[in-house]
py3Dmol code that shows the C-alpha trace and the ligand (Angstrom):
import py3Dmol

protein = """\
ATOM      1  CA  MET A   1      71.073  37.667 291.153  1.00  0.00           C
ATOM      2  CA  ALA A   2      71.052  41.623 291.473  1.00  0.00           C
ATOM      3  CA  ILE A   3      73.913  43.459 292.930  1.00  0.00           C
ATOM      4  CA  SER A   4      73.200  45.999 295.431  1.00  0.00           C
ATOM      5  CA  TYR A   5      76.559  47.848 296.326  1.00  0.00           C
ATOM      6  CA  PRO A   6      77.029  49.493 299.826  1.00  0.00           C
ATOM      7  CA  LYS A   7      76.284  53.072 300.044  1.00  0.00           C
ATOM      8  CA  ASP A   8      80.057  53.626 301.194  1.00  0.00           C
ATOM      9  CA  LEU A   9      81.242  52.171 298.082  1.00  0.00           C
ATOM     10  CA  LEU A  10      79.205  54.427 295.964  1.00  0.00           C
ATOM     11  CA  ARG A  11      80.233  57.464 298.027  1.00  0.00           C
ATOM     12  CA  ASP A  12      83.975  56.566 297.097  1.00  0.00           C
ATOM     13  CA  LEU A  13      82.765  56.202 293.534  1.00  0.00           C
ATOM     14  CA  LEU A  14      81.059  59.623 293.349  1.00  0.00           C
ATOM     15  CA  GLU A  15      84.111  61.280 295.360  1.00  0.00           C
ATOM     16  CA  GLY A  16      86.891  59.489 292.885  1.00  0.00           C
ATOM     17  CA  ASN A  17      88.447  57.452 295.688  1.00  0.00           C
ATOM     18  CA  LEU A  18      88.205  54.067 293.867  1.00  0.00           C
ATOM     19  CA  SER A  19      90.825  52.445 291.647  1.00  0.00           C
ATOM     20  CA  PRO A  20      90.373  52.469 287.804  1.00  0.00           C
ATOM     21  CA  GLU A  21      89.960  48.974 287.885  1.00  0.00           C
ATOM     22  CA  ARG A  22      87.181  48.883 290.552  1.00  0.00           C
ATOM     23  CA  ILE A  23      85.296  51.685 288.454  1.00  0.00           C
ATOM     24  CA  TRP A  24      85.567  49.576 285.354  1.00  0.00           C
ATOM     25  CA  GLU A  25      84.321  46.591 287.137  1.00  0.00           C
ATOM     26  CA  ILE A  26      81.208  48.598 288.557  1.00  0.00           C
ATOM     27  CA  GLN A  27      80.584  50.158 285.133  1.00  0.00           C
ATOM     28  CA  HIS A  28      80.509  46.912 283.341  1.00  0.00           C
ATOM     29  CA  ALA A  29      78.320  45.095 285.959  1.00  0.00           C
ATOM     30  CA  PRO A  30      74.411  45.175 285.542  1.00  0.00           C
ATOM     31  CA  LYS A  31      73.352  48.300 287.320  1.00  0.00           C
ATOM     32  CA  ASP A  32      72.110  47.487 290.818  1.00  0.00           C
ATOM     33  CA  SER A  33      68.256  48.442 291.195  1.00  0.00           C
ATOM     34  CA  ASP A  34      68.433  50.710 294.266  1.00  0.00           C
ATOM     35  CA  ARG A  35      71.491  52.890 292.755  1.00  0.00           C
ATOM     36  CA  CYS A  36      69.558  55.854 291.796  1.00  0.00           C
ATOM     37  CA  ASP A  37      68.052  56.267 295.387  1.00  0.00           C
ATOM     38  CA  LYS A  38      71.400  55.634 296.994  1.00  0.00           C
ATOM     39  CA  VAL A  39      73.178  58.224 294.749  1.00  0.00           C
ATOM     40  CA  VAL A  40      70.532  60.808 295.138  1.00  0.00           C
ATOM     41  CA  SER A  41      70.786  60.274 299.240  1.00  0.00           C
ATOM     42  CA  LEU A  42      74.693  60.508 298.907  1.00  0.00           C
ATOM     43  CA  GLU A  43      74.326  63.631 296.881  1.00  0.00           C
ATOM     44  CA  GLN A  44      71.909  65.153 299.259  1.00  0.00           C
ATOM     45  CA  GLU A  45      74.391  64.663 302.093  1.00  0.00           C
ATOM     46  CA  ARG A  46      77.135  66.354 300.050  1.00  0.00           C
ATOM     47  CA  VAL A  47      75.621  69.635 298.961  1.00  0.00           C
ATOM     48  CA  PRO A  48      75.460  72.561 301.683  1.00  0.00           C
ATOM     49  CA  TRP A  49      71.844  73.173 300.951  1.00  0.00           C
ATOM     50  CA  SER A  50      68.649  71.559 302.057  1.00  0.00           C
ATOM     51  CA  GLU A  51      66.171  71.614 299.139  1.00  0.00           C
ATOM     52  CA  ARG A  52      65.252  67.810 298.187  1.00  0.00           C
ATOM     53  CA  ILE A  53      66.976  66.557 294.943  1.00  0.00           C
ATOM     54  CA  ILE A  54      64.742  65.108 292.661  1.00  0.00           C
ATOM     55  CA  VAL A  55      67.093  63.980 289.936  1.00  0.00           C
ATOM     56  CA  CYS A  56      70.859  64.323 289.718  1.00  0.00           C
ATOM     57  CA  LEU A  57      71.161  65.968 286.223  1.00  0.00           C
ATOM     58  CA  GLN A  58      74.907  65.715 285.711  1.00  0.00           C
ATOM     59  CA  GLU A  59      77.990  66.796 287.904  1.00  0.00           C
ATOM     60  CA  HIS A  60      77.442  69.640 290.158  1.00  0.00           C
ATOM     61  CA  LEU A  61      73.584  69.987 288.656  1.00  0.00           C
ATOM     62  CA  TYR A  62      70.344  69.035 290.179  1.00  0.00           C
ATOM     63  CA  ILE A  63      66.820  69.319 289.947  1.00  0.00           C
ATOM     64  CA  VAL A  64      65.461  70.170 293.250  1.00  0.00           C
ATOM     65  CA  GLU A  65      62.000  71.088 294.741  1.00  0.00           C
ATOM     66  CA  LYS A  66      62.060  74.541 296.301  1.00  0.00           C
ATOM     67  CA  ARG A  67      58.604  76.225 297.585  1.00  0.00           C
ATOM     68  CA  GLY A  68      56.612  74.025 295.165  1.00  0.00           C
ATOM     69  CA  GLU A  69      58.822  74.881 291.979  1.00  0.00           C
ATOM     70  CA  ARG A  70      61.263  72.519 290.479  1.00  0.00           C
ATOM     71  CA  ILE A  71      64.480  74.422 289.486  1.00  0.00           C
ATOM     72  CA  ILE A  72      68.082  73.244 288.442  1.00  0.00           C
ATOM     73  CA  LYS A  73      70.568  74.179 291.497  1.00  0.00           C
ATOM     74  CA  CYS A  74      74.539  73.858 291.206  1.00  0.00           C
ATOM     75  CA  SER A  75      76.172  71.971 294.116  1.00  0.00           C
ATOM     76  CA  CYS A  76      77.485  75.368 295.180  1.00  0.00           C
ATOM     77  CA  GLY A  77      73.874  76.713 295.844  1.00  0.00           C
ATOM     78  CA  HIS A  78      73.561  78.794 292.576  1.00  0.00           C
ATOM     79  CA  GLU A  79      69.952  78.635 291.114  1.00  0.00           C
ATOM     80  CA  PHE A  80      69.513  78.585 287.579  1.00  0.00           C
ATOM     81  CA  GLY A  81      65.618  78.649 287.459  1.00  0.00           C
ATOM     82  CA  ASP A  82      62.826  76.424 286.161  1.00  0.00           C
ATOM     83  CA  TYR A  83      64.067  72.998 285.018  1.00  0.00           C
ATOM     84  CA  ARG A  84      62.237  73.225 281.726  1.00  0.00           C
ATOM     85  CA  THR A  85      64.294  75.998 280.531  1.00  0.00           C
ATOM     86  CA  ASN A  86      67.990  75.534 279.397  1.00  0.00           C
ATOM     87  CA  TRP A  87      70.362  76.451 282.211  1.00  0.00           C
ATOM     88  CA  LYS A  88      72.792  77.063 279.811  1.00  0.00           C
ATOM     89  CA  GLU A  89      70.848  80.326 278.912  1.00  0.00           C
ATOM     90  CA  SER A  90      71.996  81.869 282.600  1.00  0.00           C
ATOM     91  CA  ALA A  91      75.414  80.381 282.676  1.00  0.00           C
ATOM     92  CA  LEU A  92      78.643  82.014 281.996  1.00  0.00           C
ATOM     93  CA  VAL A  93      79.965  81.105 278.251  1.00  0.00           C
ATOM     94  CA  TYR A  94      83.213  80.984 276.592  1.00  0.00           C
ATOM     95  CA  GLU A  95      83.689  80.344 273.074  1.00  0.00           C
ATOM     96  CA  ARG A  96      86.946  78.945 272.555  1.00  0.00           C
ATOM     97  CA  ASN A  97      88.934  78.996 269.164  1.00  0.00           C
ATOM     98  CA  PRO A  98      89.727  75.167 268.788  1.00  0.00           C
ATOM     99  CA  GLN A  99      92.987  76.405 267.401  1.00  0.00           C
ATOM    100  CA  ASP A 100      94.086  78.262 270.385  1.00  0.00           C
ATOM    101  CA  GLY A 101      96.298  75.476 271.630  1.00  0.00           C
ATOM    102  CA  GLU A 102      94.678  74.925 274.702  1.00  0.00           C
ATOM    103  CA  VAL A 103      92.836  71.760 273.828  1.00  0.00           C
ATOM    104  CA  TYR A 104      94.100  70.615 270.524  1.00  0.00           C
ATOM    105  CA  PHE A 105      97.275  70.984 268.801  1.00  0.00           C
ATOM    106  CA  HIS A 106      97.004  73.233 265.891  1.00  0.00           C
ATOM    107  CA  THR A 107      96.889  70.755 263.289  1.00  0.00           C
ATOM    108  CA  ARG A 108      94.324  68.496 264.990  1.00  0.00           C
ATOM    109  CA  ALA A 109      92.168  71.249 265.659  1.00  0.00           C
ATOM    110  CA  ALA A 110      88.827  71.963 263.832  1.00  0.00           C
ATOM    111  CA  ASP A 111      88.740  75.154 261.466  1.00  0.00           C
ATOM    112  CA  PRO A 112      87.218  77.867 263.689  1.00  0.00           C
ATOM    113  CA  ASP A 113      84.840  78.846 260.806  1.00  0.00           C
ATOM    114  CA  PHE A 114      83.219  75.309 261.238  1.00  0.00           C
ATOM    115  CA  MET A 115      83.456  74.695 264.930  1.00  0.00           C
ATOM    116  CA  VAL A 116      83.829  76.379 268.240  1.00  0.00           C
ATOM    117  CA  LEU A 117      84.100  74.853 271.706  1.00  0.00           C
ATOM    118  CA  ARG A 118      81.594  76.356 273.674  1.00  0.00           C
ATOM    119  CA  GLU A 119      82.468  76.165 277.509  1.00  0.00           C
ATOM    120  CA  PHE A 120      79.881  76.658 280.258  1.00  0.00           C
ATOM    121  CA  TYR A 121      80.565  77.821 283.653  1.00  0.00           C
ATOM    122  CA  CYS A 122      78.584  78.076 286.855  1.00  0.00           C
ATOM    123  CA  PRO A 123      78.186  81.804 287.936  1.00  0.00           C
ATOM    124  CA  GLY A 124      78.164  81.105 291.508  1.00  0.00           C
ATOM    125  CA  CYS A 125      81.298  78.759 291.742  1.00  0.00           C
ATOM    126  CA  GLY A 126      83.077  78.801 288.395  1.00  0.00           C
ATOM    127  CA  SER A 127      82.832  75.027 287.886  1.00  0.00           C
ATOM    128  CA  GLN A 128      82.991  74.116 284.257  1.00  0.00           C
ATOM    129  CA  LEU A 129      79.582  72.434 283.846  1.00  0.00           C
ATOM    130  CA  GLU A 130      79.581  71.582 280.232  1.00  0.00           C
ATOM    131  CA  VAL A 131      81.498  71.914 276.756  1.00  0.00           C
ATOM    132  CA  GLU A 132      79.829  71.887 273.245  1.00  0.00           C
ATOM    133  CA  ALA A 133      81.487  71.252 270.122  1.00  0.00           C
ATOM    134  CA  VAL A 134      79.257  73.041 267.683  1.00  0.00           C
ATOM    135  CA  PRO A 135      79.209  75.270 264.510  1.00  0.00           C
ATOM    136  CA  PRO A 136      79.637  79.111 265.187  1.00  0.00           C
ATOM    137  CA  GLY A 137      76.051  80.439 265.952  1.00  0.00           C
ATOM    138  CA  TYR A 138      74.606  77.267 266.630  1.00  0.00           C
ATOM    139  CA  PRO A 139      71.962  77.544 269.621  1.00  0.00           C
ATOM    140  CA  PHE A 140      72.861  76.257 272.801  1.00  0.00           C
ATOM    141  CA  ILE A 141      72.150  72.460 273.058  1.00  0.00           C
ATOM    142  CA  PHE A 142      69.393  71.450 275.543  1.00  0.00           C
ATOM    143  CA  SER A 143      70.871  68.548 277.141  1.00  0.00           C
ATOM    144  CA  PHE A 144      68.271  66.559 279.004  1.00  0.00           C
ATOM    145  CA  LEU A 145      64.591  67.335 279.972  1.00  0.00           C
ATOM    146  CA  PRO A 146      63.608  64.468 282.092  1.00  0.00           C
ATOM    147  CA  ASP A 147      59.812  63.602 282.494  1.00  0.00           C
ATOM    148  CA  LEU A 148      59.595  64.128 286.390  1.00  0.00           C
ATOM    149  CA  ASP A 149      55.955  62.800 286.840  1.00  0.00           C
ATOM    150  CA  SER A 150      56.054  59.780 284.961  1.00  0.00           C
TER     151      SER A 150
END
"""
ligand_1 = """\
1
ZN
Zn 78.094 76.550 291.000
"""
view = py3Dmol.view(width=600, height=400)
view.addModel(protein, "pdb")
view.setStyle({"model": 0}, {"cartoon": {"style": "trace"}})
view.addModel(ligand_1, "xyz")
view.setStyle({"model": 1}, {"stick": {}})
view.zoomTo()
view.show()
């Protein structure tokens, strides 16, 4: 029998109000068939803007419909443009030397000639949106391009 979690429970899950044990139970159970619709509905209630969310791309980022266009928008309202372009191209970027001691202890950090930690931040709210561990000079990774019409 398919599980269908109550919307209040999923809200608590999204807002980090559940115990690690309860999160583990939910993550290891079969996915409820109406989860996507409920999560989109909950996220729509949480954001301060009114454009319709089509897809929750990742934490803070959504594909929304605005005046007939599909754009990527941050929870703060900052707009990154067409969803088919890489939002990282218009984010704030910091390339961290992996040996700077902030993330890894020196002996555990990669050689900066072989890897950088590329951090992406929203220009609107400063939220860290993603971190890539890549060779220096590597192009920005295009994380996810959903097929919205199928
Ligand atoms: Zn933002």
